[in-house]
C-alpha atoms as one frame of an Amber mdcrd trajectory, in Angstrom:
protein
  24.443 -35.643  57.218  23.162 -32.076  57.030  20.872 -32.149  60.060  19.411
 -34.417  62.717  16.050 -34.284  60.950  17.588 -36.287  58.116  18.639 -38.952
  60.617  15.268 -38.952  62.406  13.355 -39.596  59.199  15.490 -42.564  58.156
  15.823 -44.060  61.648  12.141 -43.866  62.552  11.166 -45.384  59.200  13.648
 -48.205  59.803  12.176 -48.847  63.261   8.724 -49.289  61.779  10.082 -51.647
  59.118  11.561 -53.811  61.887   8.277 -54.075  63.777   8.682 -51.234  66.272
   6.226 -48.400  66.714   6.981 -44.679  66.768   4.489 -42.749  68.899   3.931
 -39.190  70.031   6.338 -38.267  72.858   4.941 -38.702  76.352   7.226 -35.938
  77.639   8.602 -32.671  76.212  12.060 -34.158  76.833  11.510 -36.811  74.163
  11.404 -36.726  70.376   9.302 -39.909  70.190   8.269 -42.886  72.285   9.437
 -46.228  70.906   6.941 -49.069  71.186   6.969 -52.809  70.645   3.796 -54.881
  70.468   1.775 -51.920  71.715   3.944 -51.235  74.775   6.319 -48.321  75.244
   9.761 -49.828  75.730  12.043 -46.823  75.237  12.269 -43.111  74.589  14.323
 -41.256  72.013  15.390 -38.125  73.896  16.071 -34.627  72.616  19.652 -35.228
  73.693  19.745 -37.992  71.059  19.910 -40.885  73.483  17.759 -44.007  73.632
  16.505 -44.469  77.183  14.845 -47.631  78.415  11.378 -47.272  79.918  12.008
 -47.882  83.648   8.421 -49.045  84.146   8.562 -51.827  81.560  10.460 -55.092
  81.338  12.757 -54.612  78.379  15.432 -57.205  77.520  18.918 -55.736  77.202
  19.255 -57.398  73.808  16.314 -55.346  72.576  17.949 -52.115  73.763  21.203
 -53.180  72.121  19.293 -53.785  68.906  17.820 -50.274  69.016  21.261 -48.739
  69.519  22.722 -50.904  66.770  20.034 -49.740  64.340  20.628 -46.113  65.327
  24.393 -46.369  64.788  23.897 -48.086  61.442  21.623 -45.227  60.399  24.133
 -42.540  61.396  26.790 -44.359  59.395  24.448 -44.415  56.407  23.780 -40.682
  56.780  27.492 -39.874  56.823  28.582 -38.527  60.209  32.081 -37.451  61.242
  33.323 -40.708  62.770  37.057 -39.915  62.709  38.511 -37.444  65.204  38.835
 -34.196  63.197  41.690 -32.698  65.217  45.085 -33.437  66.742  45.145 -33.589
  70.539  48.186 -31.317  70.896  46.637 -28.620  68.703  43.192 -28.484  70.333
  42.204 -26.755  73.561  40.018 -28.515  76.129  37.008 -26.473  77.254  34.037
 -27.149  79.538  31.771 -30.201  79.242  34.119 -32.180  77.027  34.173 -29.568
  74.262  37.411 -29.148  72.300  38.258 -25.813  70.679  39.860 -26.455  67.311
  40.370 -22.894  66.112  39.452 -19.258  66.737  39.624 -16.257  64.419  37.960
 -12.831  64.487  35.795 -13.817  67.451  34.452 -16.982  65.791  35.193 -20.363
  67.377  35.309 -23.790  65.753  34.586 -26.462  68.364  33.944 -30.185  68.556
  32.426 -32.655  71.014  32.241 -36.438  70.927  28.662 -37.713  70.874  27.730
 -41.320  71.704  25.579 -41.596  68.583  26.609 -38.920  66.093  30.370 -39.300
  66.431  32.152 -35.945  66.423  29.656 -33.078  66.322  31.238 -29.789  65.259
  29.957 -26.262  65.722  30.837 -22.665  64.963  29.781 -19.806  67.216  30.580
 -16.419  68.704  30.890 -15.588  72.398  28.733 -13.160  74.351  31.305 -11.029
  76.190  28.573  -9.454  78.331  27.246 -12.805  79.497  30.242 -14.817  80.700
  31.357 -15.567  77.110  28.434 -17.884  76.523  28.104 -19.253  72.969  25.728
 -17.330  70.706  24.708 -17.747  67.051  25.767 -21.381  67.265  25.524 -23.622
  64.215  25.968 -27.405  64.421  27.503 -29.659  61.788  27.648 -33.426  61.433
  30.423 -33.594  58.862  33.851 -31.981  58.940  33.784 -30.339  55.520  30.655
 -28.266  56.203  31.958 -27.202  59.626  35.353 -26.087  58.346  33.749 -24.189
  55.463  31.358 -22.426  57.845  34.232 -21.422  60.123  36.292 -20.088  57.218
  33.411 -17.936  55.975  32.039 -16.750  59.340  35.490 -15.802  60.630  36.499
 -13.992  57.452  39.309 -16.366  56.509  37.520 -16.824  53.190  35.254 -14.329
  51.461  31.972 -16.157  50.846  31.280 -13.956  47.832  34.361 -15.371  46.107
  33.367 -18.992  46.508  32.018 -20.825  43.466  31.356 -24.494  42.972  32.733
 -26.247  39.905  29.237 -26.365  38.417  28.838 -22.612  38.916  32.224 -21.979
  37.302  31.207 -24.054  34.282  27.995 -22.047  33.928  29.951 -18.794  34.184
  32.404 -20.052  31.564  29.623 -21.021  29.157  28.013 -17.609  29.560  31.285
 -15.776  28.913  32.055 -17.837  25.808  28.570 -17.125  24.459  28.921 -13.438
  25.276  32.163 -12.981  23.374  30.823 -14.750  20.280  27.321 -13.257  20.049
  27.493  -9.736  21.475  28.539  -7.348  18.693  28.296  -4.308  20.939  31.251
  -5.192  23.183  34.041  -2.631  23.068  37.659  -3.667  22.571  38.256  -3.195
  26.283  35.211  -5.291  27.208  36.236  -8.024  24.784  39.684  -8.144  26.353
  38.184  -8.349  29.859  35.890 -11.212  28.817  38.838 -13.086  27.350  40.811
 -12.687  30.564  37.869 -13.983  32.605  37.522 -17.013  30.329  41.196 -17.827
  30.805  40.944 -17.436  34.589  37.964 -19.793  34.800  39.795 -22.321  32.618
  42.730 -22.182  35.038  40.373 -23.060  37.916  38.639 -25.840  35.951  41.328
 -27.367  33.688  38.868 -29.604  31.841  37.348 -26.484  30.267  40.652 -25.663
  28.614  40.855 -26.424  24.911  43.646 -25.169  22.682  41.222 -24.339  19.896
  39.148 -22.251  22.308  41.965 -20.075  23.603  41.122 -16.430  23.275  43.863
 -14.479  21.501  42.982 -10.875  22.300  45.977  -9.436  20.449  45.054 -11.164
  17.188  41.452 -10.000  17.490  42.444  -6.380  18.123  44.881  -6.464  15.209
  42.119  -7.726  12.930  39.740  -5.023  14.094  42.331  -2.308  13.501  42.836
  -3.469   9.905  39.124  -3.130   9.214  39.059   0.525  10.255
């Protein structure tokens, strides 16, 4: 799950399919009011909780059904349901937050949420304001959170990151360049060949014996023509 908006869309659509209504929020503290047979029975809060309407008679089974539908939706969206840290390696902070790592002033933290499982975040601290979190980014799956922390903290240079698809596109462009560009110098041709080999090392499936670039043989052939 990339964001809560993704969850909201699926969950609210599912509510309507099951006979519930989704209405404009009656308070700025709510995302929506949840209705059943024209009556407001619950509120979906901005804290991502489902609160029963205290002024309406709502069976507990109906509230349990709403929570069950919400949890099923989060599971469908792909939240971080398994604890992403080891107790002895994490540091307990305020309000149930666990600090998983810190590097170059960037913190990777995690907090258990009753609906979204383990919500992770990366942020910096405002030293002039009691070290309050600033520039905070939230994540609902572990992979995105760890990648954000690695890049924001400088552990990994974002400019050096390429997906496998991007590497394949780069490889195709380099292969085309070395076979169609007649204006490449010997030095440029050698550099292109080295890049092709490096990409093939990163994506082994691109490697083909018949495609290996023998720079020495090419340079020898060029020298004979001169």
